[in-house]
VMD Tcl script that draws the C-alpha trace (Angstrom):
set ca {
  {-7.58 38.56 53.44}
  {-6.35 35.91 50.97}
  {-9.04 34.48 48.68}
  {-9.28 31.71 46.11}
  {-11.72 32.42 43.21}
  {-13.88 29.49 42.12}
  {-17.53 28.61 41.59}
  {-17.05 25.09 42.95}
  {-17.88 24.50 46.58}
  {-14.91 23.59 48.74}
  {-15.46 21.18 51.62}
  {-12.19 22.30 53.19}
  {-13.52 25.54 54.58}
  {-13.05 28.01 51.71}
  {-16.79 28.58 51.12}
  {-18.89 28.19 48.01}
  {-18.19 31.54 46.34}
  {-14.50 32.38 46.22}
  {-12.36 34.19 43.74}
  {-9.85 32.04 41.83}
  {-6.29 33.03 42.59}
  {-4.88 35.12 45.40}
  {-5.19 38.80 46.37}
  {-3.85 40.96 49.27}
  {-6.07 43.74 50.57}
  {-4.90 46.96 52.33}
  {-6.28 45.83 55.67}
  {-4.33 42.65 55.55}
  {-1.27 44.54 54.43}
  {-1.19 46.44 57.70}
  {-0.78 43.23 59.70}
  {2.87 42.88 60.78}
  {4.50 39.65 59.70}
  {7.41 38.28 61.66}
  {10.22 36.42 60.00}
  {9.59 33.58 62.43}
  {6.04 33.16 61.10}
  {7.38 32.94 57.58}
  {9.95 30.29 58.42}
  {7.52 28.39 60.64}
  {4.85 28.17 57.98}
  {7.37 27.00 55.40}
  {7.40 23.45 56.73}
  {3.63 23.47 57.07}
  {3.12 24.65 53.48}
  {5.18 21.85 51.97}
  {4.11 19.10 54.27}
  {0.42 19.58 55.04}
  {-1.96 17.38 53.01}
  {-4.82 19.91 52.90}
  {-4.74 22.30 49.97}
  {-6.43 25.07 52.00}
  {-3.67 25.02 54.62}
  {-1.01 25.12 51.93}
  {-2.67 28.11 50.27}
  {-2.97 29.90 53.63}
  {0.68 29.36 54.37}
  {1.58 30.57 50.89}
  {-0.38 33.71 51.69}
  {1.73 34.41 54.78}
  {4.90 33.72 52.85}
  {3.71 36.23 50.28}
  {3.02 38.84 52.97}
  {6.52 38.41 54.29}
  {7.93 38.79 50.81}
  {6.07 41.98 49.87}
  {5.67 43.83 53.21}
  {7.79 46.86 53.95}
  {10.32 47.18 56.78}
  {7.53 47.84 59.28}
  {5.22 45.19 57.91}
  {2.98 47.72 56.10}
  {2.37 47.92 52.32}
  {2.62 51.29 50.68}
  {2.29 50.37 46.97}
  {-1.37 49.47 46.71}
  {-2.09 52.77 45.04}
  {-0.11 51.69 41.92}
  {-2.02 50.41 38.85}
  {-0.16 47.55 37.09}
  {-1.81 45.98 34.06}
  {-1.32 43.28 31.46}
  {0.00 44.61 28.18}
  {-0.94 41.54 26.07}
  {-2.85 38.27 26.51}
  {-1.16 34.96 27.23}
  {-0.50 33.05 24.03}
  {-1.93 29.55 24.01}
  {0.73 26.89 23.55}
  {0.78 23.49 21.84}
  {3.73 21.34 22.82}
  {4.61 17.71 22.02}
  {4.89 15.44 25.01}
  {8.39 15.35 26.50}
  {9.32 18.87 25.37}
  {9.45 22.09 27.44}
  {6.48 24.47 27.52}
  {6.97 28.17 28.24}
  {3.99 30.46 28.97}
  {4.65 34.21 28.96}
  {2.81 36.89 30.95}
  {3.67 40.52 30.11}
  {2.94 43.13 32.84}
  {3.31 46.93 32.70}
  {3.99 49.15 35.73}
  {4.36 46.28 38.14}
  {6.17 48.40 40.70}
  {6.36 46.42 43.94}
  {3.39 44.19 43.18}
  {3.99 40.49 42.65}
  {3.11 38.10 39.84}
  {1.96 34.57 40.52}
  {1.29 31.54 38.25}
  {-1.54 29.13 39.12}
  {-2.90 25.87 37.68}
  {-6.62 26.60 37.22}
  {-8.15 23.14 37.15}
  {-6.28 21.87 40.23}
  {-6.38 25.21 42.12}
  {-2.64 25.01 42.68}
  {-0.30 27.99 43.19}
  {2.80 27.20 41.16}
  {4.99 30.28 41.60}
  {4.91 33.66 43.36}
  {7.23 36.25 41.96}
  {10.59 34.49 41.49}
  {9.82 31.70 43.97}
  {8.53 28.24 43.06}
  {5.78 27.22 45.48}
  {4.81 23.79 44.10}
  {6.91 20.75 44.88}
  {6.82 19.74 41.20}
  {10.48 19.76 40.19}
  {9.53 20.29 36.52}
  {8.12 23.78 37.22}
  {10.27 26.89 37.00}
  {9.84 30.67 36.71}
  {11.99 33.38 35.12}
  {11.44 37.01 34.19}
  {12.80 39.68 31.93}
  {13.33 43.00 33.76}
  {10.28 42.28 35.93}
  {8.09 42.87 32.88}
  {7.72 39.48 31.18}
  {7.19 36.52 33.49}
  {7.77 33.04 32.11}
  {6.33 29.83 33.50}
  {8.53 26.86 32.52}
  {7.15 23.31 32.45}
  {9.91 20.85 31.58}
  {9.36 17.34 30.21}
  {5.70 18.04 29.50}
  {3.23 15.25 30.21}
  {-0.33 14.75 29.05}
  {-1.47 15.56 32.58}
  {-0.07 19.08 32.17}
  {-2.72 19.91 29.58}
  {-5.11 22.64 30.80}
  {-5.56 26.30 31.75}
  {-2.89 28.37 33.54}
  {-3.46 31.73 35.21}
  {-1.11 34.67 35.54}
  {-2.23 36.88 38.49}
  {-1.20 40.25 39.96}
  {-1.89 40.79 43.66}
  {-3.75 44.07 43.24}
  {-7.00 44.98 45.02}
  {-9.05 43.63 43.40}
  {-6.67 41.13 41.88}
  {-6.01 41.07 38.12}
  {-5.56 37.88 36.16}
  {-5.54 36.34 32.71}
  {-5.37 32.75 31.53}
  {-3.70 30.76 28.75}
  {-4.17 27.20 27.59}
  {-1.46 24.57 27.28}
  {-2.26 21.76 24.85}
  {-0.05 18.69 24.92}
  {0.03 16.63 21.72}
  {1.16 13.03 21.65}
  {2.42 11.16 18.55}
  {0.45 8.02 17.65}
  {1.23 4.66 19.13}
  {-0.27 1.35 17.98}
  {-1.52 -0.90 20.77}
  {-0.41 -4.50 20.52}
  {-3.29 -6.21 22.27}
  {-6.40 -5.00 20.32}
  {-4.49 -4.90 17.03}
  {-4.62 -7.98 14.80}
  {-1.60 -10.20 14.37}
  {-0.62 -12.42 11.42}
  {-3.63 -14.43 10.28}
  {-4.10 -17.78 8.49}
  {-7.56 -18.34 6.96}
  {-9.23 -20.65 4.45}
  {-10.18 -19.28 1.07}
  {-13.82 -18.17 0.98}
  {-14.08 -17.20 4.66}
  {-14.65 -13.67 6.00}
  {-11.73 -11.78 7.58}
  {-11.63 -8.80 9.95}
  {-8.38 -6.89 10.53}
  {-8.24 -4.46 13.47}
  {-5.80 -1.69 14.33}
  {-5.99 0.27 17.62}
  {-3.87 3.36 18.29}
  {-3.55 6.07 20.92}
  {-2.35 9.65 20.61}
  {-3.50 13.24 20.89}
  {-5.25 14.28 18.71}
  {-6.86 10.90 18.09}
  {-4.98 9.16 15.25}
  {-6.57 8.20 11.95}
  {-5.97 4.67 10.63}
  {-5.14 3.79 7.02}
  {-4.67 0.30 5.56}
  {-2.58 -0.45 2.49}
  {-0.60 -3.33 1.03}
  {3.11 -3.37 1.77}
  {4.10 -3.62 -1.87}
  {1.62 -0.96 -3.02}
  {-0.64 -3.42 -4.86}
  {-4.34 -2.72 -5.13}
  {-6.80 -4.26 -2.68}
  {-9.69 -6.16 -4.35}
  {-13.09 -5.43 -2.83}
  {-16.17 -7.61 -2.83}
  {-18.02 -5.49 -5.41}
  {-15.36 -5.99 -8.06}
  {-13.61 -2.69 -7.41}
  {-9.97 -2.27 -6.47}
  {-8.55 0.42 -4.18}
  {-5.08 1.33 -2.95}
  {-6.06 2.25 0.63}
  {-8.83 1.56 3.14}
  {-9.64 4.03 5.93}
  {-10.73 3.14 9.45}
  {-9.56 1.02 12.38}
  {-11.52 -2.04 11.15}
  {-10.88 -3.61 7.72}
  {-13.41 -6.27 6.65}
  {-12.78 -8.66 3.74}
  {-15.76 -10.69 2.55}
  {-15.04 -14.09 1.01}
  {-11.28 -13.76 1.06}
  {-9.38 -15.33 -1.82}
  {-5.78 -15.89 -2.83}
  {-5.57 -12.43 -4.39}
  {-5.89 -10.93 -0.89}
  {-2.89 -12.87 0.41}
  {0.17 -10.88 1.45}
  {1.43 -8.32 3.99}
  {-0.72 -5.34 4.98}
  {0.30 -2.16 6.81}
  {-1.83 -0.48 9.47}
  {-0.68 3.17 9.53}
  {-1.60 5.53 12.37}
  {-1.11 9.29 12.02}
  {-2.42 12.42 13.75}
  {-0.24 15.21 12.42}
  {2.31 14.79 15.22}
  {5.45 13.12 13.88}
  {6.34 10.39 13.61}
  {3.55 8.29 12.11}
  {3.74 4.62 13.04}
  {2.74 1.41 11.30}
  {2.36 -2.28 12.00}
  {2.81 -5.10 9.50}
  {0.13 -7.80 9.45}
  {0.55 -10.87 7.24}
  {-2.61 -12.39 5.78}
  {-2.15 -16.01 4.64}
  {-4.89 -17.74 2.64}
  {-4.94 -21.54 2.42}
  {-6.44 -23.32 -0.60}
  {-5.97 -26.67 -2.39}
  {-3.92 -26.93 -5.60}
  {-5.27 -26.00 -8.99}
  {-3.59 -26.45 -12.39}
  {-4.12 -24.94 -15.80}
  {-2.33 -25.75 -19.06}
  {-2.08 -23.44 -22.03}
  {-1.34 -26.13 -24.68}
  {-2.62 -29.65 -23.98}
  {-1.65 -30.95 -27.45}
  {1.96 -30.40 -28.49}
  {3.50 -31.62 -31.73}
  {7.20 -32.42 -32.12}
  {9.43 -34.22 -34.63}
  {12.21 -36.62 -33.78}
  {15.39 -34.95 -32.61}
  {13.63 -31.70 -31.66}
  {14.09 -30.12 -28.22}
  {10.64 -29.60 -26.71}
  {9.44 -27.92 -23.48}
  {6.12 -28.81 -21.85}
  {4.64 -26.15 -19.51}
  {2.08 -26.21 -16.73}
  {0.95 -23.60 -14.13}
  {-0.01 -24.46 -10.55}
  {-1.39 -22.46 -7.58}
  {-1.57 -23.78 -4.02}
  {-0.98 -22.75 -0.41}
  {0.56 -24.17 1.71}
  {3.21 -24.63 -0.95}
  {2.67 -27.74 -3.03}
  {4.86 -30.65 -4.07}
  {5.14 -30.63 -7.87}
  {6.41 -33.30 -10.27}
  {5.88 -34.88 -13.72}
  {4.68 -38.41 -14.55}
  {4.24 -40.49 -17.72}
  {1.17 -42.42 -18.91}
  {1.65 -45.37 -16.59}
  {2.28 -43.19 -13.54}
  {6.08 -43.42 -13.45}
  {7.75 -40.21 -12.27}
  {9.85 -38.44 -14.88}
  {13.48 -38.43 -13.63}
  {15.28 -35.17 -13.06}
  {18.36 -36.15 -15.03}
  {19.42 -37.41 -18.42}
  {17.34 -36.27 -21.33}
  {14.62 -34.76 -19.12}
  {15.13 -31.42 -17.37}
  {12.27 -30.38 -15.00}
  {12.28 -26.75 -13.78}
  {10.10 -25.12 -11.10}
  {9.69 -21.33 -10.96}
  {8.21 -20.55 -7.54}
  {6.56 -17.20 -6.75}
  {4.56 -17.05 -3.51}
  {1.67 -19.44 -4.10}
  {2.27 -19.74 -7.88}
  {4.46 -22.38 -9.52}
  {5.46 -22.52 -13.19}
  {6.39 -26.11 -14.08}
  {8.56 -26.81 -17.13}
  {9.69 -30.16 -18.53}
  {12.32 -29.96 -21.28}
  {12.99 -32.99 -23.49}
  {16.43 -32.38 -24.96}
  {16.00 -34.60 -28.05}
  {12.63 -36.18 -28.78}
  {12.64 -39.87 -29.68}
  {9.69 -42.12 -30.66}
  {9.57 -43.40 -27.09}
  {8.88 -39.85 -25.85}
  {5.57 -39.49 -27.66}
  {2.50 -39.93 -25.49}
  {0.88 -38.33 -22.44}
  {2.58 -36.43 -19.63}
  {1.02 -35.30 -16.33}
  {2.01 -32.39 -14.11}
  {1.02 -33.19 -10.52}
  {0.54 -30.74 -7.61}
  {-0.13 -31.80 -3.98}
  {-0.45 -30.08 -0.61}
  {-2.11 -30.80 2.74}
  {-5.50 -29.65 1.42}
  {-5.64 -31.81 -1.70}
  {-4.03 -32.70 -5.02}
  {-4.69 -32.30 -8.74}
  {-2.99 -32.93 -12.08}
  {-3.09 -31.81 -15.68}
  {-2.36 -33.78 -18.89}
  {-0.32 -32.85 -21.98}
  {-0.12 -35.09 -25.06}
  {3.02 -35.05 -27.18}
  {2.40 -36.33 -30.73}
  {4.73 -36.75 -33.74}
  {4.81 -34.40 -36.71}
  {6.86 -34.67 -39.96}
  {10.28 -33.17 -39.87}
  {10.30 -30.03 -42.03}
  {12.46 -30.25 -45.22}
  {14.28 -27.43 -46.95}
  {12.48 -26.20 -50.08}
  {14.47 -25.47 -53.24}
  {13.38 -24.00 -56.55}
  {13.34 -26.32 -59.55}
  {16.08 -25.84 -62.13}
  {13.64 -25.00 -64.93}
  {11.86 -22.26 -62.95}
  {13.45 -19.02 -64.19}
  {10.57 -16.75 -63.38}
  {11.56 -13.26 -62.21}
  {8.21 -12.54 -60.66}
  {8.66 -11.79 -56.95}
  {6.10 -10.47 -54.56}
  {3.43 -9.99 -57.25}
  {-0.22 -10.85 -56.77}
  {-2.03 -12.94 -59.35}
  {-5.76 -13.50 -59.39}
  {-7.27 -16.66 -60.79}
  {-9.78 -15.95 -63.56}
  {-12.42 -18.14 -61.93}
  {-11.72 -17.49 -58.26}
  {-11.61 -14.64 -55.72}
  {-8.52 -16.12 -54.09}
  {-5.24 -14.24 -54.44}
  {-1.98 -16.14 -54.60}
  {1.31 -14.69 -53.45}
  {3.58 -15.93 -56.23}
  {6.82 -14.67 -54.76}
  {6.25 -15.40 -51.03}
  {8.96 -16.80 -48.81}
  {6.84 -19.16 -46.71}
  {7.33 -22.87 -47.26}
  {3.61 -23.37 -47.47}
  {3.42 -20.89 -50.32}
  {6.33 -22.56 -52.11}
  {4.74 -25.98 -51.80}
  {1.46 -24.65 -53.04}
  {3.18 -23.02 -56.02}
  {4.99 -26.26 -56.83}
  {1.69 -28.12 -56.83}
  {0.17 -25.46 -59.04}
  {3.11 -25.72 -61.40}
  {2.73 -29.51 -61.58}
  {-0.95 -29.15 -62.34}
  {-0.19 -26.60 -65.06}
  {2.42 -28.92 -66.64}
  {-0.05 -31.81 -66.70}
  {-2.65 -29.59 -68.31}
  {-0.24 -28.38 -71.00}
  {0.79 -31.97 -71.87}
  {-2.83 -32.97 -72.27}
  {-3.52 -30.01 -74.55}
  {-0.51 -30.86 -76.69}
  {-1.67 -34.46 -77.16}
  {-5.09 -33.34 -78.18}
  {-3.56 -30.86 -80.62}
  {-1.37 -33.48 -82.27}
  {-4.23 -35.97 -82.47}
  {-6.50 -33.42 -84.14}
  {-3.78 -32.45 -86.67}
  {-3.30 -36.04 -87.79}
  {-7.01 -36.48 -88.34}
  {-7.17 -33.36 -90.51}
  {-4.19 -34.49 -92.60}
  {-5.68 -37.92 -93.26}
  {-8.97 -36.41 -94.29}
  {-7.25 -33.99 -96.69}
  {-5.35 -36.80 -98.32}
  {-8.51 -38.81 -98.91}
  {-10.23 -35.79 -100.37}
  {-7.35 -35.16 -102.79}
  {-7.36 -38.78 -103.87}
  {-11.06 -38.69 -104.69}
  {-10.69 -35.44 -106.58}
  {-7.81 -36.76 -108.61}
  {-9.78 -39.92 -109.51}
  {-12.72 -37.87 -110.60}
  {-10.58 -35.69 -112.76}
  {-9.01 -38.64 -114.53}
  {-12.43 -40.16 -115.22}
  {-13.74 -36.97 -116.75}
  {-10.69 -36.63 -118.90}
  {-11.06 -40.17 -120.29}
  {-14.69 -39.61 -121.22}
  {-13.82 -36.44 -123.01}
  {-11.15 -38.17 -125.10}
}
mol new
graphics top color blue
foreach p $ca { graphics top sphere $p radius 0.5 }
foreach p [lrange $ca 0 end-1] q [lrange $ca 1 end] { graphics top cylinder $p $q radius 0.2 }
display resetview
């Protein structure tokens, strides 16, 4: 009889303890099979909805194929065997899978391929039994039997049995694994987002594939991702990416990358836009300039949506974009670098300037004051200064300060000139005091000589 081995009860009349596969016993082999039975059951096999009827018909077709001229089998005393196990296969979806079953000493026995989980006979010997057009069977010298599954689908994943119709039947199984490259699902996956600064953001990425894909987040340009704890990372793992208290540093395109080892990996670009009102900062709020100098005032602004930026004077009048004024805006994403160049400063240009930034969320401004400074003059050495000292250091006798006598800076030259003037004044004062003291000494000496001479004459007269 023809049996199907399984431990699952069959409500279609096959019983609750049956062997999976098919087997032909000697008693059944002695039953004559007419060619009319074979051809008559052919239509029933392919058209009947009940699996048990199809298997029964396949059994009669098999008997017709393997019976001798008188309808009696004579080869059941042979002993075919499998020479090696079936190699498990892993095939990407859409490719062709080929399972090989190697049999020794097959003689006149037949080899069949079955799908284990669906209890379906696929092929018997060189005949395809199933109506699945993607199934095929080939062999190499009746020793190696190949089951071909073209355009593999995920539904083809499972166990396949190679069976020899001995008594009892012999079989072995192999597993076909179908791998599927990742695919990102549009509906659960986040799209471009616009959020206010300070809110919490959740980005989601859903993907299918076999094995199950892993999800990695990274910024499109490779920049680091700031986290809430002050750390920065280059990638974030997992299908859900949470950002707490999002700020402008998080703004930009992100990539959700799905991969499972089956090429190709796929990604989706998600743009995160953060809205915030304008803010301005100024590096130098006090700027000095002399008349005729070209001067550039600078101011930095951040805002999104992009802001309207311009310059005004003290009374609120907008600085024109022509003539002596040349405003320049350097725009980079949400950052704006504002520059105002005054080609030649005049007295009317001194005063306050404001850089103004406005968008739909607010406005702000920053102030810069331009004040006059003396025009620098060229310093020249005096004609009487013939000193050859250059680059030497001189220490004052009553100070710890060190003067650079031969420096090139204007400040040093001016300081040296002042020092030289002070030294000249000091020398003149010393000379006056010297001359005044000399005259006093001379007058005193003359008086002394006069007294001495008078005394001498008096003594001489008394002596005479």
